[in-house]
N, C-alpha and C positions, 0 to 999 in steps of 0.2 A: 823476507827470507824463505828460503826452502823450495826455490824453483829452478834448480841448477844442475841436479844429477844428469849424468850422461853415460849412454850405453853406444857402443859402436860394434856393429856386427859385419862379418864377411861371411856370406854363406853362399854355398852352391850344393845341389842336391847329391847327397851320398858322398860328400868330401868333408875334410877336417873343417870345423867350425872355429874361426877366430873371433874372439870378443875382447873387448876393453869396456870395464865396468868401473866408473868413476863416482864413489859415493861422497856425497855432500851432505852434512849432518852438523848438529851442535857438537862442538869439540868437546864438551862435557858428558856426551851420552856414551857410555862404555861399551865396547864390543870385542869379541874375541875373533881371532883371525882363522881362516879356512881350516876345517877339521870335519869329521863324522860326529856331529854333535847329537843327532836325533835318532834315538834307536827305534822309533816307529817307522823310518825310511833308511834302512841300512844300505850303504853303498853311495848315499847322497853327502856332497862335500860342500859346505859353504862357511861363511863368515856368520858368527851368531850374534845377534843384538841381545845385550844383557838385560834391557829393561823389559822387551816383551818376549823375548826368547826365540822370536823368529829370525829371519834372515833377508837380505836385499839381493842375494844371489845363490842359487844353488845349482849344482851339477851332478847328475846321475852317471857314475863312472861306467858302469856296463852299457847303459843305453847311448852314450854319447850326447845326452840331451842337457840343456842349461836353461833356466828361467830367472829373469831378473825384473824387480818390480821397482818403479819409479813413483814419487809422489806427483800429483798432477794439482793444480792451483783452485780448481773449481769448487771443492769442498775440502778445507783443510782440516776440519776436525771430524771424526767418527761420531755417530749417535752412541749414547751410553749403552754399553753392552755389546756394541757390534764387534766383529773380529778385526784384529790388526791385520795391516797390510803385509806385515812380516810372515804371515801364513801362506801368503799366494805362491811364492816360488816352491814351497813344500809341498802344497798340495797338486801344483802342476807337476811336479817330479812324480807323485804318486799316480796320477790319473790322466796326464798328458792334456791332448785337447779338449776331453771332456770334463775337466776341472770345474767349471761353471755349474756342473750338475751335482757337485759334492760340497761347494760352498756358496751360502747366500751372501751376496754382497751389498743387498740392501742396508743402508745405515753406515755402510763404510766409508771413510774417506777416499777421495777420487785418486785414482792411480792410473799408470800404463803397466802393462805386463808383456814382456818379450819371452816367447819360447822358442828356443832354436834347437831342432832335432836333426838328424840325418835326412828326414824326408821333406821337413817344412821349416818355414820362418813366419811365425804368426804373431800379430801384435793385437792384444785387447785393450779397450780404452773404457773407463769408468768415470763418468763426469758427476757422479754424486746422484744421478738419476737413472740413466740407462748404460747397459753395457754393449759396446760395439766390438766387432773383431774383422781382422783381414789378413790376408797372406802377403807377405812380401815377396818380391821378384829376387831371383838370384843377383848376387851384387854386394855393394858396400853401402850400410844404412847408418844412420845416426838417429837415435830416439833420446830426446830430452825431458826434463820434468817440465819445462816450459812450453813444450812444443814447438812448432815451427815458429812461432811468433818470437821467440827469445832470440833469434837470429844466429845461433851457435852452428847449426848445419850449414847456413850460407857461409860462415867464417872459415870452418874446419873442415868439412866433410871431404872436399876436393884434395886436401892435404892428406888426409887418411888413405886416399886412394894411390897416393904416390910416395909416401914417405914411411920408413919404420915406425909402428905405433909408439913403442916405449921412447924412441927418440924424440918423437914428436911431443910427448907429454913432457918429457924432461926438458925441453927447450922453452917451456912454459914457466911462469912465476904467478903465484897467487895475486889474484886481482878482485877488487870489490866491483864486478861487473857480471850481470847474469849471462852474458854472451861468452865469457872467459871460460877456457877449458879447465882451468884450475882457480878455485875461488877462495875468497876470504873476506867475510862482512862481519863488523863489530857493530852492535846495537844493544843497548841498555845492559851493559856488562855481560852480554852473551857473545859469542863467537860461531858463527856459521861458516864452515870451512869444508874444503876437500880432505876428508880424513882417512880415505882408502882408494887405492888404485889396484886394479886386478886384470892381468891379462890371461885369457883362457884358451887353450887349443883342446878341443874335445872332439873324439871320435870314438865309436863304441869299444869299450874296453882299455880305453887310455885317456886319462885327464892330465894336461900340463899346466901349471899354475905359476904365474910370477906375480908377486904382489908386495906392496909396501904401503906404510902409513904417511910417508912424505913422497907420493909418487913423482913429483916435478924435480927431485934429486936423483943423483946417479948412486947413492949410498942408500942401505936398508932395505934393499930388494931381497925378498926371499923366494927360493924356488922350490916347488914339490911336485912330484910325479906320482899319480896313484893309478 
């Protein structure tokens, strides 16, 4: 379980950034929907994980920047006392591309972190031992928890280039398949599933959100503008 979160981003320099974030998590893990939850980062909007207090996705309204974190499978559990991965989007909103100078990732569970700003689209990957990074070119990209090997990009990326994103998500049904866009997996009385979908349009000074706890349906979507 746990290798299926999905981020889709359409990025061009100094234009509106479009993102889709599908959060896949234990259905028993409580969270709050997007708001300005963190006084130490004013103007930052994101959903809040109630267990650790961090987030999987954070946007800075004034900067037009968004950071998203995905679990990766190489190191599933953090060392005792290591920071939670939910801190990563918040630290990235505070410090931008220099965030690795402000958070020691040693001991953390493995992750991928996407940062989209008007100037750049950058991806960091931590495999439990080393942190690597690289800039992505203009265009539409898909980043997943399982990486290229989960087959999700091969199945869906071209469709995201040609079909409205919300319509595409709503055409899916939850499946027990790591390459599915919307997932549901039951094991040992636990349910791991797509628990939140979020569409983001970000430009400096404006943030438009559409989100749902059941993103494969046409009902239950909320719209927020900041």
